[in-house]
Every structure is written in C-alpha cells, then in structure tokens.
C-alpha positions, 0 to 999 in steps of 0.5 A: 490525517498526517500531513506528507513528509518532506524529503521522502522518496516517492518511488520507494514509497509507491513500491512499498505501498504496491507491496502491501496492497498486493500482499493485502489482495493475497491474504484477503483471498485466504482470510476474507476482506473482513479479517483484523490482518487484512484491515490492518494491510489496508491501513498500512497501504493508505498510510503510506499513500498519506505520507507521499505527496504525490498521486496514488498509483497501483502497480502491476506485479504480474507483469513485473520482471 
C-alpha cells in the first residue's frame, strides 16, 4: 500500500472519497457489485483513503444541503 502523502488536505480527500463511494453505490444498483466499473470505483475510494493520513469516515449525502 502507498504511504500517506504529506500536505494533502484531509477534508478534500474525504469529500472526493465520499463522492466516489456514493457513485459506487448508485452504479452497483444498476450494474451489480461484481461489475468492473463498480470494482474500479471501490478501488479508487480505497486509494483515496490510503492517501489520507486520518481515519476513514463516510458522509451521509442524503442529509447534505
């Protein structure tokens, strides 16, 4: 696994990762969880988590403004 990168803004990584996770869930409903596109989105979200040095959290976009 890559090491966390110094100087990355944690909130930006969190926001982008959460957007990827939401998109992944939506695509999984359409194509199924085994589809290569869904797997790639999951992998991208995981990579953003690894790049960040803080704990992983999941935003609830259903309550976002």
